[in-house]
C-alpha positions as CSV (number, residue, x, y, z in Angstrom):
1,M,-108.4,141.1,171.2
2,I,-105.4,139.5,169.6
3,E,-103.8,137.2,171.3
4,V,-99.8,136.9,171.6
5,A,-97.8,133.8,170.7
6,N,-97.7,131.0,173.3
7,R,-93.8,131.6,173.7
8,L,-94.3,134.7,175.2
9,Q,-95.7,132.8,178.2
10,T,-92.3,131.4,178.7
11,V,-90.3,134.4,179.1
12,E,-90.4,137.9,181.1
13,E,-89.3,141.3,180.4
14,Y,-85.6,141.2,180.9
15,Y,-84.6,142.4,184.3
16,F,-82.4,145.3,183.4
17,S,-85.1,146.7,181.2
18,R,-87.7,146.4,184.0
19,K,-85.4,147.9,186.7
20,L,-83.9,150.6,184.7
21,R,-87.3,152.2,184.4
22,E,-87.4,152.6,188.0
23,V,-84.1,153.8,188.3
24,N,-84.6,156.4,185.7
25,L,-87.7,157.5,187.3
26,M,-85.8,158.1,190.4
27,K,-83.5,160.1,188.6
28,A,-86.3,162.1,186.7
29,S,-87.5,163.1,190.3
30,G,-84.3,164.4,191.2
31,K,-82.5,161.4,192.9
32,P,-78.8,161.3,192.2
33,I,-78.3,157.6,191.4
34,I,-75.2,156.1,190.9
35,N,-75.6,153.0,188.5
36,L,-73.0,150.2,189.3
37,G,-75.8,147.6,188.1
38,I,-75.1,147.6,184.4
39,G,-72.1,146.5,182.3
40,S,-72.1,149.2,179.5
41,P,-68.8,150.6,178.9
42,D,-68.6,154.2,179.8
43,L,-65.2,154.7,178.0
44,Q,-64.7,155.8,174.3
45,P,-63.6,153.6,171.7
46,P,-60.2,153.9,170.2
47,Q,-60.0,157.2,167.9
48,R,-59.1,155.2,165.0
49,V,-62.4,153.4,165.1
50,I,-64.4,156.7,165.0
51,D,-62.5,157.9,162.2
52,A,-62.9,155.0,160.2
53,I,-66.7,155.3,160.4
54,T,-66.6,158.8,159.8
55,L,-64.6,158.5,156.8
56,S,-66.7,155.4,155.5
57,L,-69.9,157.7,155.2
58,N,-68.7,159.0,151.9
59,D,-67.9,155.5,150.2
60,P,-70.2,155.0,147.5
61,T,-71.1,151.5,148.7
62,A,-71.7,152.7,152.1
63,H,-75.3,153.0,152.4
64,K,-76.1,149.7,150.4
65,Y,-77.1,146.4,151.5
66,Q,-74.2,144.7,152.8
67,S,-73.1,140.9,152.9
68,Y,-74.5,138.4,155.0
69,Q,-71.1,137.4,155.7
70,G,-69.5,140.6,156.3
71,L,-66.7,142.6,154.4
72,P,-64.0,140.0,153.5
73,E,-61.4,142.3,155.2
74,L,-63.8,142.3,158.3
75,R,-63.3,138.4,158.2
76,E,-59.6,138.8,157.5
77,A,-59.4,141.2,160.6
78,M,-61.2,138.7,163.0
79,A,-58.8,135.7,161.8
80,G,-56.0,138.1,162.3
81,F,-57.3,138.7,166.0
82,Y,-57.7,135.2,166.8
83,R,-54.3,134.4,165.4
84,E,-52.4,137.3,167.2
85,H,-54.4,136.6,170.5
86,F,-55.6,133.2,171.0
87,S,-53.0,131.3,168.6
88,V,-56.3,129.8,167.0
89,H,-55.9,129.8,163.0
90,L,-59.2,130.3,161.5
91,S,-60.3,130.7,157.6
92,P,-61.8,133.7,157.2
93,M,-63.4,132.6,154.3
94,T,-65.5,129.5,156.0
95,E,-64.7,129.8,159.8
96,I,-65.9,133.3,160.8
97,L,-69.7,134.7,160.9
98,P,-69.6,138.3,161.9
99,L,-72.8,139.0,163.9
100,I,-74.8,142.1,164.8
101,G,-73.6,141.5,168.6
102,S,-72.9,138.5,170.0
103,K,-76.4,138.4,171.8
104,E,-77.9,137.8,168.2
105,G,-75.8,134.8,167.7
106,I,-77.5,133.0,171.0
107,M,-80.8,133.2,168.9
108,H,-79.3,132.1,165.8
109,I,-77.4,129.3,167.1
110,S,-80.4,128.2,169.0
111,M,-82.6,128.5,166.0
112,A,-80.2,126.4,163.9
113,Y,-79.8,123.7,166.1
114,L,-82.8,123.4,168.8
115,N,-85.9,121.6,168.2
116,E,-89.0,121.6,170.2
117,G,-88.5,119.5,173.3
118,D,-84.6,119.3,173.2
119,E,-82.9,120.0,176.6
120,V,-79.9,122.5,176.9
121,L,-77.5,122.7,179.5
122,I,-77.2,126.3,180.8
123,P,-74.9,127.5,183.8
124,N,-76.6,128.6,187.1
125,P,-75.5,131.4,187.6
126,G,-75.2,132.6,184.1
127,Y,-76.4,134.8,181.3
128,P,-80.1,135.1,181.5
129,T,-80.3,135.3,177.8
130,Y,-79.3,131.6,177.6
131,Q,-82.7,130.5,179.5
132,S,-84.8,133.0,177.6
133,V,-83.7,132.1,174.0
134,T,-84.0,128.4,174.7
135,K,-87.6,128.8,176.0
136,L,-88.4,131.0,172.9
137,V,-87.5,128.4,170.6
138,G,-89.3,125.6,172.4
139,A,-86.7,124.0,174.2
140,N,-86.2,122.9,177.6
141,P,-83.3,124.7,179.9
142,V,-81.6,122.0,182.3
143,F,-79.4,124.2,184.8
144,Y,-76.0,122.9,185.9
145,D,-74.5,124.1,189.2
146,L,-71.7,126.5,189.6
147,T,-70.6,126.9,193.1
148,E,-68.0,128.9,194.9
149,D,-66.7,125.8,196.5
150,N,-66.0,124.4,192.9
151,N,-64.5,127.8,191.7
152,W,-67.5,128.5,189.6
153,L,-66.8,125.6,187.2
154,P,-69.1,122.9,185.8
155,S,-68.4,119.3,187.7
156,I,-68.3,117.1,184.7
157,L,-68.9,114.1,187.1
158,E,-72.3,115.6,188.3
159,L,-73.3,116.1,184.7
160,E,-72.6,112.8,183.6
161,K,-75.1,111.4,186.4
162,Q,-77.8,112.8,184.4
163,D,-80.1,111.7,181.6
164,L,-78.5,113.7,178.6
165,S,-80.3,111.8,175.6
166,K,-82.3,114.9,174.8
167,V,-79.4,117.3,175.6
168,K,-78.4,119.0,172.4
169,L,-76.6,121.9,173.4
170,M,-74.2,123.1,176.1
171,W,-73.6,126.8,177.2
172,I,-70.3,127.9,178.9
173,N,-68.9,131.2,179.5
174,Y,-65.5,132.1,180.5
175,P,-64.1,134.0,182.0
176,H,-67.2,133.8,183.4
177,M,-70.2,136.4,183.9
178,P,-71.5,137.2,186.6
179,T,-68.7,135.6,189.0
180,G,-65.2,136.5,186.9
181,A,-63.9,133.0,187.4
182,H,-61.4,131.4,184.8
183,A,-61.4,128.2,183.1
184,S,-58.0,126.5,182.5
185,Y,-57.3,124.6,179.4
186,K,-57.5,121.5,181.3
187,V,-61.1,122.3,182.0
188,F,-62.0,123.0,178.3
189,E,-60.1,119.7,177.6
190,E,-62.8,118.0,179.9
191,L,-65.4,119.8,178.7
192,I,-64.6,118.9,175.1
193,A,-64.5,115.3,176.0
194,F,-67.6,115.5,177.7
195,A,-69.3,117.1,174.8
196,K,-67.8,114.3,172.5
197,R,-69.2,111.4,174.4
198,N,-72.6,112.6,174.4
199,T,-73.1,114.5,171.2
200,I,-73.5,117.7,172.4
201,L,-72.9,121.1,170.7
202,L,-70.7,123.1,173.1
203,V,-70.7,127.1,173.0
204,N,-68.4,129.3,174.7
205,D,-69.4,132.7,175.1
206,N,-66.1,134.8,175.3
207,P,-66.6,138.6,175.3
208,Y,-64.5,139.0,178.4
209,S,-61.2,137.4,177.8
210,F,-59.4,140.9,177.4
211,I,-60.7,142.6,180.5
212,L,-58.3,142.4,183.6
213,N,-57.2,139.0,182.3
214,D,-53.4,138.4,181.8
215,S,-53.8,135.1,179.8
216,P,-56.8,135.2,177.1
217,K,-57.9,132.0,176.2
218,S,-60.0,130.4,173.2
219,I,-61.6,126.9,173.7
220,L,-60.7,126.5,169.9
221,N,-57.0,126.5,170.9
222,I,-57.9,122.6,172.1
223,Q,-56.9,120.1,169.6
224,G,-60.0,118.6,168.3
225,A,-62.3,121.1,169.7
226,K,-64.0,122.1,166.5
227,E,-65.5,118.7,166.0
228,V,-68.4,119.6,168.8
229,C,-67.2,123.4,169.8
230,I,-68.0,126.6,168.4
231,E,-67.4,130.1,170.0
232,L,-68.8,133.7,170.3
233,N,-66.9,136.8,170.6
234,S,-67.7,140.5,170.8
235,L,-66.1,144.0,170.5
236,S,-68.4,145.6,172.9
237,K,-66.4,145.1,175.9
238,T,-62.7,145.0,174.6
239,F,-63.2,148.1,172.5
240,N,-66.2,149.9,174.4
241,M,-68.6,149.5,171.3
242,A,-71.4,147.9,173.1
243,G,-73.6,150.1,171.0
244,W,-72.4,149.2,167.7
245,R,-73.6,145.8,167.9
246,V,-70.5,143.7,166.4
247,G,-69.9,140.4,167.7
248,M,-68.4,137.1,165.9
249,L,-69.1,133.5,165.6
250,V,-66.3,131.2,165.0
251,G,-65.8,127.3,164.5
252,D,-65.8,124.8,161.9
253,V,-67.4,125.3,158.4
254,T,-70.4,122.9,159.1
255,H,-71.5,124.8,162.1
256,I,-70.8,128.3,160.6
257,N,-72.9,127.5,157.6
258,N,-75.9,125.9,159.6
259,V,-76.1,129.3,161.5
260,L,-75.6,131.4,158.4
261,K,-78.8,129.8,157.0
262,V,-80.9,131.3,160.0
263,K,-79.0,134.4,159.8
264,S,-79.4,135.2,156.2
265,N,-83.1,134.9,156.6
266,M,-83.1,137.5,159.5
267,D,-81.1,140.6,158.7
268,S,-79.5,142.2,155.7
269,G,-76.1,142.9,156.7
270,M,-74.5,144.9,158.9
271,F,-73.9,148.5,158.3
272,Y,-70.6,149.3,156.3
273,G,-69.3,151.9,158.5
274,I,-69.5,149.8,161.6
275,Q,-67.6,147.0,159.4
276,K,-64.8,149.7,158.7
277,G,-64.6,150.7,162.5
278,A,-64.5,147.2,163.8
279,I,-61.7,146.4,161.3
280,E,-59.6,149.5,162.8
281,A,-60.5,148.3,166.3
282,L,-59.2,144.8,165.8
283,K,-56.0,145.9,164.5
284,C,-55.1,147.7,167.8
285,T,-51.9,147.4,169.5
286,N,-51.2,145.8,173.1
287,M,-51.0,149.6,174.3
288,W,-55.0,149.6,174.1
289,Y,-55.4,146.8,176.2
290,I,-52.9,147.9,178.5
291,S,-54.3,151.6,178.7
292,L,-57.9,150.0,179.2
293,N,-57.0,147.8,182.0
294,N,-55.4,150.7,184.0
295,V,-58.5,152.2,184.2
296,Y,-60.5,149.2,184.9
297,E,-57.7,148.3,187.6
298,Q,-58.2,151.7,189.4
299,R,-62.2,151.3,189.3
300,R,-61.9,147.5,190.5
301,T,-59.7,148.7,193.7
302,L,-62.3,151.3,194.5
303,I,-65.4,148.6,194.1
304,W,-63.4,146.3,196.5
305,K,-63.7,148.9,199.0
306,L,-67.1,149.7,198.4
307,A,-67.8,146.0,198.9
308,E,-66.0,145.8,202.1
309,A,-67.8,149.0,203.4
310,L,-71.1,147.0,202.4
311,N,-69.9,144.3,204.7
312,C,-69.3,141.9,201.6
313,S,-66.5,139.7,200.6
314,Y,-65.0,138.8,197.2
315,N,-62.2,137.1,195.3
316,K,-59.3,139.2,193.7
317,E,-58.4,136.4,191.4
318,T,-61.0,137.1,188.9
319,S,-61.3,138.8,185.2
320,G,-63.9,140.7,183.3
321,M,-65.4,143.8,184.0
322,F,-67.6,143.3,187.1
323,V,-66.9,142.3,190.9
324,W,-68.9,139.5,192.3
325,A,-69.5,140.0,196.0
326,K,-70.6,137.8,198.9
327,L,-73.0,138.9,201.2
328,P,-73.2,138.5,205.1
329,P,-74.9,135.3,205.9
330,F,-78.8,135.1,205.9
331,V,-79.0,138.2,203.9
332,E,-81.2,137.9,200.6
333,A,-79.7,139.9,197.3
334,E,-82.9,141.3,196.2
335,E,-83.8,142.7,199.2
336,F,-80.3,144.1,199.8
337,V,-80.0,146.0,196.6
338,D,-83.6,147.4,196.9
339,V,-82.5,148.9,200.4
340,V,-79.2,150.3,198.9
341,L,-81.0,151.8,195.9
342,K,-83.8,153.6,198.2
343,N,-81.4,154.5,201.0
344,N,-78.1,155.4,199.2
345,H,-79.2,155.9,195.7
346,I,-76.7,153.3,194.5
347,F,-77.8,150.6,191.8
348,I,-76.2,147.2,192.2
349,A,-77.3,144.0,190.4
350,P,-78.6,141.2,192.8
351,G,-77.0,137.8,191.9
352,T,-80.4,136.1,192.0
353,I,-80.9,137.5,188.3
354,F,-78.2,135.2,187.0
355,G,-79.7,132.0,188.7
356,S,-80.8,130.6,191.8
357,N,-77.0,130.0,192.9
358,G,-76.6,133.4,192.8
359,E,-78.7,134.2,195.9
360,G,-76.5,135.8,198.8
361,Y,-74.4,137.6,196.2
362,I,-74.3,141.0,194.3
363,R,-72.8,142.1,191.1
364,F,-70.9,145.4,191.0
365,S,-70.0,147.1,187.4
366,L,-66.9,148.5,186.6
367,C,-68.3,150.7,184.2
368,A,-68.7,154.0,186.1
369,S,-66.1,156.7,186.8
370,T,-63.8,156.6,189.9
371,E,-65.7,159.9,191.0
372,D,-68.8,158.1,190.9
373,I,-67.4,154.8,192.9
374,E,-65.6,157.1,195.5
375,E,-69.0,159.1,195.8
376,A,-70.8,155.7,196.4
377,I,-68.3,154.7,199.2
378,A,-68.8,157.9,200.9
379,R,-72.6,157.4,200.7
380,I,-72.0,154.1,202.7
381,R,-69.6,155.1,205.2
């Protein structure tokens, strides 16, 4: 028998990969499952995006290998997007790296900066991929607490009490997934100062800025941020293009070039038609964001009603495409969602998959039609 690499002993199959097999088996047996667990947009991308990829297929260069750094006009469009929406000025030549999804960027950044034994500050709760990638590259995750009492924000005071001598990198993610919490510019300034004091690379994962959020922010808007910060962004949620796998890494030329050294050895560029579609998406006017958020506002109002029907509480002052809800006292998250799935055929994500501080919470996705959410409410009532 051929043995697998030791690194596989450090990770498990992604929760949603495993759980969706169970959900799909239930569907196959005739159970009418309503999926409120996954954040995969069910809406269509802008029509101009679909038109662009269709037209691109007949371009004589469409089916060749593409540049590792993407089309120049794609980087220009990404620079324009940051300039218009975040007031951040980036050089399209040197400070932007298109990615085949921002999830790819998590691995590339980790491979570029982490050695075996380095430590990484990871939010609890937070996106599980930060932890799994850290382990896969041989580094050690060090979890920092995010709690409701502190509005799901890091406590710099508590972080400074730790031995940070081995910490190389820190992941933050605002607007936050799964809680939907916001970070102010003041919080960003404090985090940047902390990173500078301790020589830590600060990475803000920023895919939710335009979903139910009146004031999109980039950490790079803070003066001096580029010295210690880089930022990931994505078209998946903003433009309903999750399956297209288009993301970007932005920051100082030195950081971009370091990550490019990894990326250029891992892929052979992004498909031409996808890049042309992404360019059109990034040119969308404010009407796109308004119409998109109108849909999510309607859905969120219904999800709040569903949460109430399940005796859960929630904070209305949040952003993103999820509702983070607090369970009644002494109710365990995974047990609760399994009961709801079995008895009501509704799939909800338990807060524990995002970390131990997710115990006592569940996460609803807004990626379901109003009809499905209304049906879910009827099943509970």
